C-alpha positions in Angstrom: 107.9 131.5 144.4 109.3 135.0 144.4 109.5 136.9 141.2 113.3 137.2 141.3 113.6 133.4 141.4 111.6 133.1 138.2 113.6 135.9 136.5 116.9 134.0 137.1 115.8 131.1 134.9 114.5 132.9 131.8 114.0 130.8 128.7 113.5 132.3 125.2 111.8 130.9 122.2 113.7 131.6 119.0 111.6 131.2 115.9 112.3 131.2 112.2 109.4 132.8 110.3 108.8 132.9 106.6 108.3 136.6 105.8 105.7 136.2 103.0 103.4 134.0 105.1 104.4 134.6 108.7 104.6 130.8 109.1 106.9 129.3 111.7 109.4 127.0 110.0 111.6 126.1 113.0 112.1 127.0 116.6 114.3 126.4 119.6 114.0 127.1 123.4 116.8 128.2 125.6 118.9 131.2 126.7 119.7 134.0 124.3 123.1 132.6 123.5 125.1 130.8 120.9 124.1 127.4 122.1 120.4 128.1 121.4 121.2 129.7 118.1 123.2 126.6 117.1 120.2 124.4 118.0 118.1 126.5 115.6 120.8 126.6 113.0 121.0 122.8 113.1 117.3 122.5 112.4 117.8 124.8 109.3 120.9 123.2 107.8 119.1 121.9 104.7 117.8 125.4 103.9 120.7 127.7 104.4 119.3 130.5 102.2 117.9 132.7 104.8 118.5 135.9 106.8 118.3 136.1 110.5 116.8 139.3 112.0 117.6 139.4 115.7 118.2 141.8 118.5 121.8 142.3 119.6 121.7 139.1 121.8 125.1 137.7 122.8 126.2 134.8 120.7 124.1 135.1 117.6 126.9 136.6 115.6 129.1 133.6 116.6 126.7 131.3 114.8 125.6 133.2 111.7 127.9 135.1 109.4 127.4 138.8 108.8 125.8 138.4 105.4 123.0 136.2 107.0 122.5 138.2 110.2 120.7 141.5 110.6 120.5 143.2 114.0 117.3 145.3 114.5 114.5 145.5 116.9 111.5 146.1 114.7 110.2 143.2 112.5 107.6 144.0 109.9 106.0 140.7 109.4 102.6 140.2 107.7 99.7 139.4 109.9 98.0 136.1 109.3 94.3 135.6 109.6 
């Protein structure tokens, strides 16, 4: 399989991490778009008190309101042992 064929079908893993512990609380696999963000949002619906740090991927701002969505590249998460 040529590299360009693999690159066409990229899949991303979106994770929700607890900042204090670095523990993954939810995840979704798909493209970097609103549909995958909605899958992740659906898994989090009981605990809506969170902030999403993402890159400027297309679609995230369609799912999460501005007060819950922070766009930045660097994530300072604690390292777990």
